[in-house]
C-alpha positions as CSV (number, residue, x, y, z in Angstrom):
1,M,106.1,11.2,-47.9
2,C,105.2,13.5,-50.8
3,F,107.6,11.7,-53.2
4,I,106.0,8.4,-52.2
5,L,102.5,9.7,-52.9
6,C,103.6,11.2,-56.3
7,T,105.4,8.0,-57.3
8,L,102.3,6.0,-56.4
9,N,100.1,8.4,-58.4
10,Y,102.3,8.3,-61.5
11,A,102.7,4.5,-61.3
12,S,99.0,4.0,-61.0
13,M,98.3,6.3,-64.0
14,A,100.9,4.4,-66.0
15,A,99.4,1.1,-65.1
16,L,95.9,2.4,-65.9
17,G,97.0,3.8,-69.2
18,Y,98.6,0.5,-70.2
19,L,95.5,-1.4,-69.2
20,M,93.3,0.9,-71.3
21,F,95.4,1.1,-74.4
22,G,97.9,-1.7,-74.2
23,S,101.3,-1.3,-75.8
24,N,99.9,1.4,-78.1
25,V,99.8,3.9,-75.3
26,Q,101.5,7.2,-76.1
27,S,104.1,9.0,-73.9
28,Q,101.3,11.3,-72.8
29,I,98.1,9.6,-72.0
30,T,96.0,12.4,-73.5
31,L,97.5,11.6,-76.9
32,S,95.9,8.1,-76.7
33,L,92.4,9.4,-76.0
34,P,89.9,9.3,-78.8
35,T,89.3,12.8,-80.1
36,H,85.7,12.3,-81.1
37,N,84.4,12.1,-77.5
38,F,83.5,15.3,-75.7
39,S,85.1,14.1,-72.4
40,S,88.4,13.3,-74.2
41,R,88.5,16.7,-75.8
42,L,87.7,18.3,-72.4
43,A,90.6,16.4,-70.8
44,I,93.0,17.4,-73.6
45,Y,92.1,21.1,-73.4
46,T,92.3,21.1,-69.6
47,T,95.8,19.7,-69.8
48,L,96.8,22.5,-72.2
49,V,96.0,25.1,-69.5
50,N,98.8,23.9,-67.2
51,P,101.8,24.6,-69.4
52,I,100.4,27.9,-70.6
53,A,100.0,29.1,-67.0
54,K,103.4,27.7,-66.0
55,Y,105.1,29.4,-68.9
56,A,103.9,32.9,-67.8
57,L,105.0,32.2,-64.2
58,M,108.5,31.0,-65.3
59,V,109.1,33.7,-67.8
60,T,108.2,36.7,-65.7
61,P,111.4,36.8,-63.6
62,I,113.6,36.3,-66.6
63,V,111.9,39.1,-68.5
64,K,112.1,41.4,-65.4
65,V,115.8,40.8,-65.1
66,T,116.3,41.4,-68.8
67,K,114.4,44.7,-68.5
68,N,116.6,45.8,-65.6
69,W,119.6,45.5,-67.9
70,F,118.3,48.7,-69.5
71,P,117.5,51.0,-66.6
72,L,116.8,54.1,-68.8
73,N,114.1,52.3,-70.8
74,C,112.7,50.1,-67.9
75,N,109.6,52.3,-67.3
76,N,108.9,52.7,-71.0
77,R,105.8,50.6,-71.8
78,S,106.6,50.0,-75.4
79,F,110.1,48.9,-74.6
80,S,108.8,46.5,-71.9
81,L,106.3,45.1,-74.4
82,F,109.1,44.7,-77.0
83,I,111.3,42.8,-74.5
84,S,108.5,40.5,-73.5
85,T,107.5,39.8,-77.1
86,A,111.1,39.2,-78.2
87,F,111.6,36.7,-75.5
88,V,108.4,34.8,-76.3
89,I,109.3,34.8,-80.1
90,S,112.8,33.6,-79.3
91,N,111.4,30.7,-77.2
92,V,109.0,29.7,-80.0
93,T,111.7,29.9,-82.6
94,V,114.0,27.6,-80.6
95,A,111.2,25.2,-79.9
96,L,110.2,25.0,-83.6
97,S,113.7,25.0,-85.1
98,V,115.1,22.1,-83.0
99,P,113.4,19.0,-84.3
100,F,114.3,16.9,-81.2
101,F,113.4,19.6,-78.6
102,G,111.7,17.0,-76.4
103,D,114.9,14.9,-76.3
104,L,116.9,18.0,-75.5
105,M,114.5,18.7,-72.6
106,S,114.8,15.1,-71.4
107,L,118.6,15.6,-71.3
108,V,118.3,18.8,-69.3
109,G,115.7,17.1,-67.0
110,A,117.8,14.0,-66.4
111,F,121.0,15.9,-65.8
112,L,120.1,19.2,-64.1
113,S,116.7,18.6,-62.6
114,M,117.6,15.3,-60.9
115,T,120.8,16.8,-59.6
116,A,119.1,19.9,-58.3
117,S,116.1,18.2,-56.8
118,T,117.6,15.0,-55.3
119,V,121.4,14.8,-55.1
120,L,122.3,18.4,-54.1
121,P,119.7,18.8,-51.3
122,C,120.8,15.5,-49.7
123,L,124.5,16.5,-49.9
124,C,123.7,20.0,-48.5
125,Y,121.7,18.6,-45.7
126,M,124.5,16.2,-44.8
127,K,127.0,19.0,-44.7
128,I,124.8,21.4,-42.7
129,S,123.6,18.9,-40.2
130,R,126.9,17.2,-40.0
131,T,125.2,13.9,-40.5
132,Y,128.2,12.6,-42.4
133,R,130.2,12.5,-39.1
134,R,128.0,9.8,-37.5
135,F,126.8,6.5,-39.0
136,G,123.2,5.7,-38.5
137,F,119.9,5.1,-40.2
138,E,119.6,8.7,-41.4
139,M,123.0,8.5,-43.0
140,V,122.2,5.3,-44.8
141,V,119.0,6.7,-46.2
142,L,120.7,9.9,-47.4
143,V,123.6,8.0,-49.0
144,S,121.1,5.7,-50.6
145,V,119.1,8.6,-52.1
146,V,122.3,10.3,-53.3
147,L,123.5,7.0,-55.0
148,L,120.1,6.4,-56.5
149,G,120.0,10.0,-57.8
150,I,123.4,9.7,-59.3
151,A,122.4,6.5,-61.0
152,V,119.3,8.2,-62.5
153,V,121.4,11.2,-63.6
154,V,124.0,8.9,-65.3
155,F,121.5,6.5,-67.0
156,G,119.0,9.3,-67.9
157,T,121.7,11.5,-69.4
158,Y,123.1,8.5,-71.3
159,S,119.7,7.5,-72.7
160,S,118.9,11.1,-73.6
161,L,122.2,11.5,-75.4
162,L,121.6,8.3,-77.4
163,Q,118.2,9.6,-78.5
164,I,119.7,12.9,-79.5
165,I,122.5,11.2,-81.4
166,G,119.9,9.0,-83.1
167,H,118.2,12.1,-84.5
168,L,121.4,13.5,-86.1
């Protein structure tokens, strides 16, 4: 049900963006907004808060594991600050040095995210519940989701690779 609601939400935003800006709509709707309006600037700045907050949440476990590789220096505050800063600087360096970083992320998203969020959970559920042993409506739905997920992985990976090769 959540996937259906999210899909409907994204589809309606895409339709509204197209209706507002026509074929000149950018990949992110906030890039199409006029920057001279206060409400547009507020929407753009509000959208910036999301990735900044997510970055800190996603990086914290990685930094903690990296700090645990050095058990003698783990409690040293300056060493912890150095590890955290080095990790952030390395991420910024990669993001700025790879000119097609967005295309690289679309490749990772198409291949890994779709596999991990759609295909593997269905396959694991079929294995754990032994749904694959009996043919029924549930099995048809699960196989359909797996096949659709595999199709998205294949076509998404292919189109991402074409975009990356086009930049080389």
